[in-house]
C-alpha positions in Angstrom: -12.4 -3.2 22.1 -8.6 -3.4 21.7 -5.7 -1.2 22.7 -3.9 -0.6 19.4 -0.5 1.0 18.7 -0.3 2.4 15.2 3.0 3.3 13.6 3.2 5.2 10.3 0.6 7.8 9.5 1.1 8.7 5.9 -1.5 9.0 3.2 -2.7 5.4 3.9 -1.8 5.0 7.6 -3.7 8.0 8.9 -7.1 7.1 7.5 -6.6 3.5 8.6 -5.9 4.6 12.1 -8.9 6.9 12.1 -11.2 4.1 11.0 -10.0 2.0 14.0 -10.7 5.0 16.3 -14.2 5.4 14.8 -14.9 1.7 15.4 -14.3 2.3 19.2 -10.8 1.0 19.6 -8.3 2.8 21.8 -5.6 3.9 19.3 -2.2 5.3 20.3 -0.1 6.5 17.4 3.4 7.5 16.4 5.0 9.1 13.3 8.1 11.1 12.6 5.9 14.0 11.3 4.0 15.9 14.0 1.3 17.1 11.6 0.4 13.5 10.7 0.0 12.7 14.4 -2.1 15.8 15.0 -4.6 14.7 12.4 -5.2 11.4 14.0 -5.2 12.8 17.6 -7.9 15.3 16.5 -10.0 12.2 15.4 -9.7 10.8 18.9 -6.3 9.0 19.0 -3.6 9.6 21.5 0.2 9.7 21.3 3.5 9.7 23.1 7.0 11.0 22.1 8.6 7.6 22.9 7.7 4.8 20.4 8.2 2.2 23.1 5.6 3.9 25.3 3.2 3.9 22.4 3.7 0.1 22.0 3.7 -0.7 25.7 0.5 -2.5 26.8 -0.8 -2.8 23.2 -3.1 -5.8 22.3 -2.4 -5.1 18.6 0.4 -3.2 16.9 -0.2 -2.0 13.3 2.6 -0.6 11.2 2.5 1.1 7.8 6.1 1.9 6.9 8.1 2.6 3.7 10.5 -0.3 3.5 11.8 -3.4 5.2 14.7 -1.7 6.9 12.1 0.6 8.7 10.1 -2.4 9.8 13.1 -4.2 11.2 14.3 -1.0 12.9 10.9 -0.4 14.6 10.4 -4.0 15.9 13.9 -5.5 16.3 16.8 -3.2 15.8 17.1 0.6 16.5 13.8 1.3 18.2 13.2 -2.4 19.2 9.7 -2.2 20.5 9.9 -6.0 20.8 11.4 -5.3 24.2 8.1 -3.9 25.6 5.5 -6.1 23.7 3.7 -8.8 25.6 3.5 -12.4 24.3 -0.3 -11.9 23.9 0.3 -9.1 21.4 -0.4 -9.5 17.7 1.7 -7.5 15.2 0.0 -6.6 11.9 2.5 -5.1 9.4 0.7 -3.5 6.5 3.9 -2.1 4.9 4.8 -3.3 1.4 8.3 -4.8 1.9 10.3 -7.7 0.8 9.1 -11.1 2.0 12.5 -11.8 3.6 12.2 -8.8 5.9 8.7 -9.9 6.9 9.9 -13.4 7.6 12.9 -12.2 9.7 10.7 -9.9 11.8 8.2 -12.7 12.3 11.0 -15.1 13.4 12.4 -12.6 15.9 9.0 -11.9 17.4 8.1 -15.6 17.5 11.1 -16.1 19.8 9.2 -14.0 22.4 5.9 -15.8 21.6 4.5 -12.8 19.7 2.3 -13.5 16.6 3.0 -11.6 13.4 1.2 -11.3 10.1 2.3 -9.4 7.0 -0.8 -7.7 5.6 -0.1 -5.3 2.7 -3.0 -3.5 1.2 -4.5 -2.5 -2.1 -7.1 0.1 -2.7 -5.3 3.4 -2.4 -6.1 6.5 -0.3 -9.8 6.3 -1.2 -10.0 2.7 0.0 -8.1 3.5 3.2 -10.5 6.4 3.9 -13.6 4.5 3.1 -12.4 1.4 5.0 -12.7 -0.8 1.8 -9.1 -1.9 1.4 -8.1 -5.3 0.3 -5.7 -7.1 2.7 -3.3 -9.8 1.5 -2.3 -11.7 4.6 0.6 -14.0 5.3 0.7 -15.8 8.6 -0.6 -18.7 10.6 -4.3 -19.7 10.7 -4.6 -18.6 14.3 -2.9 -15.3 13.8 -5.1 -14.6 10.7 -8.2 -15.4 12.7 -7.1 -13.1 15.5 -6.3 -10.3 13.1 -9.4 -10.6 10.9 -11.8 -8.5 13.1 -9.3 -5.7 13.1 -8.6 -5.9 9.4 -12.4 -5.9 8.7 -12.6 -2.4 10.3 -10.1 -1.1 7.7 -10.9 -3.3 4.7 -13.6 -5.0 2.7 -11.7 -8.0 1.2 -9.5 -10.0 3.5 -7.4 -12.7 1.9 -5.3 -15.3 3.6 -2.5 -15.9 1.0 -0.4 -18.4 3.0 2.4 -18.4 5.6 4.4 -15.3 6.6 5.7 -13.5 3.5 2.9 -14.7 1.3 1.0 -11.5 1.7 4.1 -9.6 0.3 4.4 -11.9 -2.7 0.7 -11.4 -3.5 1.1 -7.6 -3.2 4.0 -7.3 -5.5 2.3 -9.6 -8.1 -0.8 -7.4 -7.9 1.1 -4.1 -8.2 3.2 -5.4 -11.1 0.0 -6.2 -13.0 -1.5 -2.9 -12.0 1.5 -1.0 -13.4 1.4 -3.0 -16.7 -2.4 -2.3 -17.0 -1.8 1.4 -16.3 0.9 1.7 -19.0 -1.2 -0.2 -21.5 -4.3 1.9 -20.8 -2.4 5.1 -21.1 -0.7 4.1 -24.3 -4.1 3.1 -25.9 -5.8 6.3 -24.8 -3.0 8.4 -26.2 -3.2 6.5 -29.5 -6.8 7.3 -29.7 -6.3 11.0 -28.9 -3.5 11.3 -31.5 -6.0 10.1 -34.1 -8.8 12.4 -33.2 -10.9 10.4 -30.7 -12.4 11.9 -27.6 -10.8 10.2 -24.6 -14.1 10.0 -22.7 -15.8 8.3 -25.7 -12.9 5.9 -26.3 -12.9 5.1 -22.6 -16.6 4.2 -22.7 -16.0 2.0 -25.8 -13.1 0.1 -24.3 -14.8 -0.2 -20.9 -17.7 -2.1 -22.6 -15.3 -4.1 -24.7 -12.5 -6.6 -24.2 -10.1 -3.8 -23.2 -12.0 -3.2 -19.9 -9.8 -3.1 -16.8 -9.6 -1.4 -13.4 -7.2 1.4 -14.5 -9.6 2.3 -17.3 -12.9 1.8 -15.5 -12.1 3.0 -12.0 -8.9 5.1 -12.1 -8.8 6.6 -15.6 -5.4 8.2 -16.2 -6.7 10.8 -18.7 -7.6 14.2 -17.1 -11.3 15.1 -17.0 -12.6 11.8 -18.1 -13.5 10.7 -14.6 -14.2 12.7 -11.4 -12.6 12.0 -8.1 -9.4 10.4 -9.4 -5.9 11.9 -9.4 -5.8 12.5 -13.1 -8.5 15.1 -12.7 -6.6 16.7 -9.8 -3.2 17.4 -11.5 -2.2 13.8 -10.5 -2.1 14.8 -6.8 -3.0 12.3 -4.1 -3.3 8.6 -4.7 -0.4 6.3 -5.1 2.9 8.0 -5.8 5.2 7.1 -8.7 8.0 6.8 -6.2 6.1 4.0 -4.4 5.3 2.2 -7.7 8.9 2.2 -8.6 9.7 0.7 -5.2 7.1 -2.0 -5.6 8.2 -2.9 -9.1 11.8 -3.2 -7.7 10.5 -5.6 -5.1 8.6 -7.6 -7.8 11.7 -7.9 -10.0 13.9 -8.9 -7.1 11.4 -11.6 -6.2 11.4 -12.7 -9.9 15.2 -13.0 -9.9 15.2 -15.0 -6.6 12.6 -17.4 -8.0 13.9 -17.6 -11.5 10.6 -16.3 -12.8 10.2 -14.6 -16.2 8.7 -11.1 -16.0 9.5 -9.3 -19.2 6.5 -7.0 -19.0 7.3 -6.2 -15.4 10.8 -5.3 -16.3 9.8 -3.0 -19.2 7.2 -1.3 -17.1 9.7 -0.7 -14.3 12.0 0.9 -16.8 9.2 3.2 -18.0 8.2 4.2 -14.5 11.9 4.8 -13.5 12.3 7.2 -16.5 9.0 8.9 -15.5 10.3 9.2 -11.9 13.6 10.7 -13.1 11.7 13.2 -15.2 10.4 14.8 -12.0 7.2 12.9 -11.5 8.1 10.9 -8.4 5.5 12.5 -6.1 2.8 12.5 -8.7 0.2 9.7 -8.8 1.3 6.7 -10.8 -1.4 7.3 -13.3 0.6 10.4 -14.4 2.6 7.9 -16.6 -0.2 8.8 -19.1 1.6 12.1 -19.8 4.7 10.2 -20.9 2.9 9.0 -24.0 1.6 12.4 -25.0 2.6 13.8 -28.4 3.5 17.1 -26.6 6.3 15.2 -24.8 7.9 14.0 -28.0 
């Protein structure tokens, strides 16, 4: 069993850390919000007020942070836990950030002999809780092999996408497609509703036809069509619109840097930005369904 330091205990990070504890690992955690720490400590984790003391002696460091600037601040700049990490330590960053920040962090850690992988996730809060996340990993073969037993505690599908930064590219491609599918599914369901179709029946028809997709079949955006999803809980929980806007920004920045054409991604980002500005930033991203309602026009 490993000594693991875990930084970032939000909706995703906390259940990931708890799964590591339940697998028998010794997990020391840190977050800026005490209530988030308390939840994981009650599950068997430990903590310390000093982030460097949390990281000191760790075999593995896992981070789940909002943006690249936070990742660089933790490892290299303000907090600089790099100063207390041993060369044998492996860093697993599961934040969704720009590839350049991942590569910069990896380069700085490598100068001290510390392995780094970027390992963003897909699967939402439900997947984090159930330990069925998908991990998209960028890093060396040896670092991936070292990380895999840890990742398998938290996830079901572990993909080695390529060198450092490749995990982040895979993640923004996936989330751009996810957002496009969610907008299209919402639009189609609202069209059916506007013309007298029952959304549950229409969902069943499209699910068994060529319109079938994950947002329709697993994460239906129409309230009361499906149980256990945010749309049937006033769009609470799940993956916030704020985070989808952030990820779409990363996708389009990546497209600009690589001269790639992403017209659907650009349109979807604009729609989500408008939805966010309308006061839906903390709602689940499936709440974009409400933007197409006749009641809102």
